C-alpha positions as CSV (number, residue, x, y, z in Angstrom):
1,X,101.2,151.1,-90.4
2,X,103.0,148.4,-88.4
3,X,102.6,147.3,-84.8
4,X,104.4,144.9,-82.5
5,X,102.9,141.5,-83.4
6,X,102.9,140.2,-79.8
7,X,101.0,143.3,-78.6
8,X,98.6,142.9,-81.5
9,X,97.6,139.3,-80.7
10,X,97.4,139.9,-77.0
11,X,95.0,142.8,-77.5
12,X,92.9,140.9,-80.0
13,X,92.4,138.3,-77.4
14,X,91.7,140.9,-74.7
15,X,89.1,142.7,-76.9
16,X,87.3,139.5,-77.8
17,X,87.1,138.6,-74.1
18,X,85.8,142.1,-73.3
19,X,83.1,141.8,-76.0
20,X,82.0,138.4,-74.6
21,X,82.1,139.7,-71.0
22,X,79.9,142.7,-71.8
23,X,77.3,140.3,-73.3
24,X,77.5,138.0,-70.3
25,X,77.1,140.8,-67.8
26,X,74.0,142.1,-69.7
27,X,72.5,138.6,-69.6
28,X,73.2,138.3,-65.9
29,X,71.4,141.7,-65.3
30,X,68.5,140.5,-67.4
31,X,68.1,137.3,-65.4
32,X,68.3,139.3,-62.1
33,X,65.5,141.4,-63.3
34,X,63.4,138.3,-64.0
35,X,63.8,137.4,-60.3
36,X,63.0,140.8,-59.0
37,X,60.3,142.2,-61.2
38,X,57.2,140.3,-62.1
39,X,56.3,140.3,-65.8
40,X,59.7,141.2,-67.2
41,X,60.5,137.6,-68.1
42,X,57.3,137.2,-70.0
43,X,57.9,140.4,-71.9
44,X,61.5,139.3,-72.8
45,X,60.2,136.0,-74.0
46,X,57.6,137.7,-76.2
47,X,60.3,140.0,-77.6
48,X,62.4,137.0,-78.6
49,X,59.6,135.9,-80.9
50,X,59.8,139.1,-82.9
51,X,62.2,137.7,-85.5
52,X,60.1,134.6,-86.1
53,X,57.0,136.7,-86.4
54,X,58.6,138.9,-89.1
55,X,59.7,135.7,-91.0
56,X,56.2,134.4,-90.8
57,X,54.7,137.6,-92.0
58,X,57.0,137.6,-95.0
59,X,56.0,134.0,-95.8
60,X,52.4,135.2,-95.9
61,X,52.9,136.8,-99.3
62,X,52.9,140.5,-100.4
63,X,49.2,140.9,-99.8
64,X,48.6,142.9,-96.6
65,X,52.4,142.4,-95.8
66,X,52.7,146.1,-94.9
67,X,49.8,145.8,-92.4
68,X,51.2,142.7,-90.8
69,X,54.7,144.3,-90.4
70,X,53.1,147.4,-88.9
71,X,51.3,145.3,-86.3
72,X,54.5,143.5,-85.4
73,X,56.3,146.9,-85.1
74,X,53.6,148.3,-82.9
75,X,53.5,145.1,-80.7
76,X,57.2,145.3,-80.2
77,X,57.1,149.0,-79.3
78,X,54.3,148.4,-76.8
79,X,56.3,145.5,-75.2
80,X,59.4,147.7,-74.9
81,X,57.4,150.5,-73.4
82,X,55.8,148.2,-70.9
83,X,59.1,146.8,-70.0
84,X,60.6,150.2,-69.5
85,X,57.8,151.2,-67.2
86,X,58.2,148.1,-65.0
87,X,61.9,148.7,-64.7
88,X,61.5,152.4,-63.9
89,X,58.9,151.7,-61.2
90,X,61.4,149.4,-59.6
91,X,64.1,152.0,-59.7
92,X,66.1,150.7,-62.7
93,X,66.9,152.6,-65.9
94,X,65.1,151.3,-69.0
95,X,68.4,150.2,-70.6
96,X,69.6,148.4,-67.4
97,X,69.9,145.0,-69.1
98,X,71.2,146.3,-72.5
99,X,74.7,145.3,-73.5
100,X,77.1,148.1,-72.6
101,X,80.4,148.3,-74.5
102,X,83.3,150.5,-73.8
103,X,83.3,151.3,-77.5
104,X,79.9,151.2,-79.2
105,X,81.4,151.8,-82.6
106,X,83.1,148.4,-82.7
107,X,81.2,146.7,-79.8
108,X,84.6,146.1,-78.1
109,X,85.7,143.8,-81.0
110,X,88.5,146.2,-82.1
111,X,87.3,146.2,-85.7
112,X,84.4,147.6,-87.6
113,X,84.0,145.0,-90.4
114,X,87.6,144.7,-91.6
115,X,88.7,148.2,-90.5
116,X,90.7,148.7,-87.3
117,X,88.7,150.8,-84.8
118,X,90.3,153.9,-83.3
119,X,90.0,152.4,-79.8
120,X,92.0,149.3,-80.8
121,X,94.6,151.4,-82.6
122,X,95.1,153.6,-79.6
123,X,95.3,150.6,-77.3
124,X,98.0,149.2,-79.5
125,X,100.1,152.3,-79.3
126,X,99.6,152.7,-75.6
127,X,100.6,149.1,-75.0
128,X,103.7,149.8,-77.1
129,X,104.6,152.6,-74.7
130,X,103.9,150.3,-71.7
131,X,106.3,147.7,-73.0
132,X,109.0,150.3,-73.7
133,X,108.7,151.8,-70.2
134,X,107.2,155.1,-71.3
135,X,103.6,154.5,-70.2
136,X,103.9,156.5,-66.9
137,X,105.7,159.4,-68.5
138,X,103.0,160.1,-71.0
139,X,100.5,161.0,-68.3
140,X,103.0,162.7,-66.1
141,X,105.1,164.8,-68.6
142,X,102.8,167.0,-70.6
143,X,103.0,170.4,-72.3
144,X,100.7,171.8,-69.6
145,X,103.1,171.0,-66.8
146,X,106.3,171.9,-68.5
147,X,107.6,175.0,-66.7
148,X,109.8,177.7,-68.1
149,X,110.2,179.2,-64.5
150,X,113.5,177.3,-64.1
151,X,115.1,179.2,-66.9
152,X,116.1,182.8,-67.1
153,X,117.5,185.4,-69.5
154,X,118.6,184.2,-72.9
155,X,118.1,180.6,-71.8
156,X,114.5,181.2,-71.1
157,X,114.0,182.9,-74.5
158,X,115.6,179.9,-76.2
159,X,113.6,177.3,-74.3
160,X,110.4,179.2,-75.0
161,X,111.2,179.0,-78.7
162,X,111.9,175.3,-78.3
163,X,108.7,174.7,-76.5
164,X,106.6,176.5,-79.1
165,X,108.3,174.6,-82.0
166,X,107.8,171.2,-80.3
167,X,104.2,172.0,-79.4
168,X,103.4,173.2,-82.9
169,X,105.0,170.0,-84.3
170,X,102.8,167.9,-82.1
171,X,99.6,169.7,-82.7
172,X,100.1,169.8,-86.5
173,X,101.8,166.5,-86.9
174,X,101.7,164.7,-90.3
175,X,103.9,162.3,-92.2
176,X,105.4,165.4,-93.9
177,X,106.6,166.9,-90.6
178,X,110.2,167.9,-90.3
179,X,112.3,165.7,-88.1
180,X,113.7,167.2,-84.9
181,X,117.0,166.9,-83.0
182,X,117.0,167.8,-79.3
183,X,120.5,168.7,-78.1
184,X,121.6,169.7,-74.6
185,X,122.8,168.5,-71.2
186,X,120.8,166.4,-68.8
187,X,117.8,167.8,-66.9
188,X,116.8,170.4,-69.4
189,X,113.5,168.9,-70.5
190,X,114.3,166.9,-73.6
191,X,112.6,163.8,-72.3
192,X,109.7,165.8,-70.9
193,X,109.0,167.5,-74.2
194,X,109.4,164.2,-76.1
195,X,106.8,162.6,-73.8
196,X,104.5,165.6,-74.2
197,X,104.9,165.5,-77.9
198,X,104.2,161.7,-78.0
199,X,101.0,162.1,-76.1
200,X,99.5,164.8,-78.4
201,X,100.5,162.8,-81.5
202,X,98.9,159.7,-80.1
203,X,95.7,161.5,-79.1
204,X,95.4,162.7,-82.7
205,X,95.4,159.0,-83.8
206,X,98.9,158.5,-85.2
207,X,101.2,155.5,-84.7
208,X,104.1,156.5,-82.5
209,X,107.1,154.4,-81.3
210,X,109.1,155.8,-78.4
211,X,112.4,154.1,-77.4
212,X,115.7,154.8,-75.9
213,X,118.8,154.5,-78.1
214,X,120.1,151.7,-75.8
215,X,116.9,149.6,-76.2
216,X,116.9,150.3,-80.0
217,X,120.4,149.0,-80.5
218,X,119.7,146.0,-78.3
219,X,116.7,145.2,-80.5
220,X,118.8,145.3,-83.6
221,X,121.6,143.2,-82.1
222,X,119.2,140.6,-80.9
223,X,117.6,140.5,-84.3
224,X,121.0,140.2,-86.1
225,X,122.8,137.8,-83.8
226,X,120.0,135.8,-82.1
227,X,117.2,136.0,-84.7
228,X,114.9,137.4,-81.9
229,X,112.6,140.4,-81.9
230,X,111.0,142.6,-84.6
231,X,112.9,145.7,-85.9
232,X,110.5,146.4,-88.7
233,X,108.6,148.8,-86.5
234,X,111.5,151.2,-86.4
235,X,111.1,151.7,-90.1
236,X,107.3,151.9,-90.3
237,X,106.0,153.9,-87.3
238,X,104.6,157.2,-88.4
239,X,106.7,158.9,-85.7
240,X,109.8,157.4,-84.1
241,X,111.2,159.1,-81.0
242,X,114.7,158.0,-80.0
243,X,115.7,159.2,-76.6
244,X,119.3,159.6,-75.4
245,X,121.3,158.9,-78.5
246,X,124.9,158.4,-77.5
247,X,124.2,156.4,-74.4
248,X,123.9,153.1,-76.3
249,X,127.6,152.2,-76.2
250,X,130.2,151.9,-79.0
251,X,129.5,148.4,-80.3
252,X,131.0,147.4,-83.7
253,X,127.6,147.6,-85.3
254,X,126.1,150.6,-83.5
255,X,127.0,153.2,-86.2
256,X,125.6,151.0,-89.0
257,X,122.3,150.4,-87.1
258,X,121.8,154.1,-86.3
259,X,122.6,155.0,-89.9
260,X,120.2,152.4,-91.3
261,X,117.3,153.7,-89.2
262,X,118.0,157.4,-89.8
263,X,118.6,157.0,-93.5
264,X,115.7,154.6,-94.2
265,X,113.2,156.9,-92.5
266,X,114.5,159.9,-94.4
267,X,114.1,158.0,-97.7
268,X,110.6,157.0,-96.7
269,X,109.7,160.6,-95.6
270,X,108.9,159.5,-92.1
271,X,109.5,162.0,-89.2
272,X,111.9,161.2,-86.4
273,X,112.7,162.9,-83.1
274,X,116.1,162.3,-81.7
275,X,117.4,163.6,-78.3
276,X,121.0,163.5,-77.3
277,X,123.3,164.9,-74.6
278,X,126.1,165.1,-77.1
279,X,127.3,168.3,-78.7
280,X,127.6,168.7,-82.5
281,X,131.3,168.0,-82.4
282,X,130.8,164.9,-80.2
283,X,128.1,163.6,-82.6
284,X,130.4,164.0,-85.6
285,X,133.3,162.3,-83.8
286,X,131.0,159.5,-82.5
287,X,129.0,158.6,-85.6
288,X,130.9,160.0,-88.5
289,X,130.1,162.2,-91.4
290,X,127.2,160.1,-92.9
291,X,125.1,160.3,-89.8
292,X,126.2,163.8,-88.8
293,X,125.3,165.3,-92.3
294,X,121.8,163.7,-92.1
295,X,121.1,164.9,-88.6
296,X,122.1,168.4,-89.4
297,X,121.1,168.5,-93.0
298,X,117.5,167.1,-92.6
299,X,116.6,167.5,-89.0
300,X,115.8,170.8,-87.3
301,X,118.2,171.1,-84.4
302,X,116.9,172.5,-81.1
303,X,119.5,173.4,-78.5
304,X,118.3,173.0,-74.9
305,X,120.2,175.3,-72.5
306,X,120.3,176.3,-68.9
307,X,121.0,174.5,-65.6
308,X,119.8,171.1,-64.7
309,X,116.2,171.6,-63.7
310,X,116.3,168.5,-61.3
311,X,118.9,170.2,-59.2
312,X,116.8,173.4,-59.0
313,X,113.7,171.4,-58.0
């Protein structure tokens, strides 16, 4: 799995700061309790000696070690109970000065030992959406608020089939999922269902990259001609969603870039969702037989039909 390196290092720094901030806030709450509640400081200072008491007990040899350890355990429990009573009498919860992390699993470090935590992984993906301009769409365009009321007759039947296929794709996504090709005019819900799909797949813990065809080609041109940017993510994301294929212009290298992405991901067995306003004939004329045969030979085409929903709204 590959992530944008800039996003990765920015989040590592943010998570480390969040971890330290949580500890600092807990320490501040603890000192505030010392000022407000008599006896808490003395208990805390006694508790800090627990580790040295255990070490001292161990140095005393094996004889009666179990008894000494039991005494330390009891003393510690009594101190904690006394502290909790003092706090509760003053209107504070017993864990008021405990360190509180957003993610207890990794303690806001982003990693559990050397394994990336789910919270960090999700933050990376969401940050990727934010930098691509899709962040707002994920929360706004969902399966729940996609309405079929704007379609009627055969169009409604077809769009219901499309909806069910896309929702099933999202809910049962795996690296073996069949790639999808969304075709149809503007305002028929292609971007809406792409966003809804992305949200569900992200929520299930998968790495998703959503981009417009225009931004994608721009990234490849910058990498080729300026040596800037990272295009590796287009070939490694578990799911790549390319919005509005055909709006990226007719540059000399456009066809080769599009072919390289589509063909490489097919060879790697990685699913891709492509949406376009172009018809099958227009796709063939625009991109040639190599791309056309892969889109219609490997992808599952879904035709979006009806009248522009935005006008109806």
